[in-house]
N, C-alpha and C positions, 0 to 999 in steps of 0.2 A: 096106534096102540092096539095091542091084541085084545081079544074079547076077555081073556082071563084077567089081564091087568085092569081093564075097564070095570069088570065085575068087582074086583078087589077095591078099586077106587070108589065105586058107588057104595060099597058096604060101609066105608068109613065116612061117607057124606062129604068127600072132598075137603077134609079139614085143612089141607095145605093151601086151599084157595080162600080160607076164611080167617087167616091170621095176618100178621105183618107181611106186607108185600116185599119181594126182593127188590134190590136196586135195579132199575131199568137203565139200559145204556141208550145212547143216541141211535145205535144200530137197531135195537129192539123197537124204539120209537118209529124209526123210518119204515121198518118191515111192517109194523102194525098199521101205520097210517096208509101205506100203499095198499095193503090188504083190504082196508076199509074204504078205499078210494077217497081218502080225505087229504087235507093239506096241512103243511107244517103249522100254520097259524091256528089250527084247531086242537092243539096239544092239550089244552086244559079240559077238553071234553072227556078225555080218556086217561089222563095222568094227573096225579097230585104232585105238586112241585113245592119243595121247601128248601130252606137252607139246612145244612147238616145240623147246625146248632139248634134251630127251632124244632126240627124233627125229633132229635134226641131228648130235648127238654120238655116238649109239649105233646107231640103226637104219640110217641111210644107210651109214655105214662098214662095219658088220658084215654087213649083208645084201646091199648093192649095190656096195660098194667105192667109194663116193662120199664125199668130204669137202669141206666148205666151207673156204675159206682162213681162216686166223686173223683176217685183216683183216675178212672178211665177218662172222664170228662176233662180233668185237669191235664192229663197226658195229651189228649187230642188238641186241646187249646194251646198247650205249650209248644208242641211239635208243629202244629199246622197254623196256628194263629188265625189270621184273617181268612185263610182258605177254609178252615173249619167253620168259622162263623158265617161266611158269605157264600161259599160254593154251593151250588144247587144239588139236591138229591131228588131223583125222580122215582115215583112209585106208581103202580097201577091204581087207578081210581077205585075206591071202595064204596059199597052201598052202606046204608045205615046199620046193617047187621055185620059189618066188616067183611063181607064176602066180596070177591073180585067182581067188577061189573061185567066181566066176560064169562062168568060162570052161569050156565043155564040151569033151569029147574031140575033137570035130570042129571046134574053133576057132570056136565060136559063143558069143555072149553070152546066157546064160540069162535075163538081165533086160533084153534089148535095148531094149524099148519104154520103159523107165524108166532106162536106163543114165545114169550121172552126166554132167552137162553137159560136163565136161572130156573125157570119153570120146567124147561126140557131136562135139566140136570137133576131135578128133584127125584128122589130123596137125598141125592148127593148135594152137599152144600160146601161152601168154602171152609166152614168150621168142622166139617166131617159129615157123617151120615146121620140122618134123622131116624133114630131107632124107634120112634113112635109110629112111623109110617107102616101101614099094613104090608106094603110091598116088601119092606125089609124083614118084617116079622114072618112073612110067608116064604122067605128065602128066594125071592125073584132075582134073577141075574141082573146086575146093574151096569153091564159093560157099555151099553149105549149112553147111559146117563153119565158115566165117567168121561166119555168123549165130549158130551155137551158141557160138562163142568169145565173141562180144559178150554173149550172154546169161549165159554162165559168169562173165565178169568182173563183170557187174552183180550176179549172185547172190553171188559171192565177196565183193564189197565190202559188200553188205548183211549177209552171214553174219558178217563180222568186226566190223561195226558192232554187231550184236546181241551177239556174243561179248564185245566190249570193254565195252559198256554193262552187260551182265549179269555180267561177269567170270566167264565159263565156264571153270573150271579143274578140274572134277572130272566124273566120269561122271554123278553125280547131277545136277549143274548142266546137263549136256548133255541128259539125259532130260527135265528140267523145261522147257528151252527148246524141245525137239522137241514136247513135249505142248502147250506154249503156242501153237505155230504149226501144229499138226496140221491143224486145220480150214481154215486159210488156203491150204494147198497142195493142188492137185489133180493 
């Protein structure tokens, strides 16, 4: 990260690291665990793991004041059924103030070299650009972030293909899948 970008991020107080966490893929999990010299069975130290349904109904509203409309929840339920209810969603663990556990006191990422693809892509998001980000407001070129967003989308699709085929709906299932792909991710 260039000094100019780091200065801009410090000015905003790293707001992007204090809200809802992006969805983390098994590839992100493996890169982070390897960087931390930790093992797949330590996943819960660094990641919060929920079913999609629980996250949408309980975590988003209570922690962040965000609710999906009843229409969106019904659509997810109707189209995905048990997959929506039981399939796991993985997020970066948060502190009590909702900041990422990897955010340092001086607004740096302690796992910067292996930060999740969604974090690398920010302020580019699947839904578009976050116009509240100071980087966007100051007109910083986002070409590198666009590349990371494309990689994140590819990894996210593969992540869910694996999760659906393996029906990953428990932490034990998640550890098993991480172990299975451990050597394939650098």
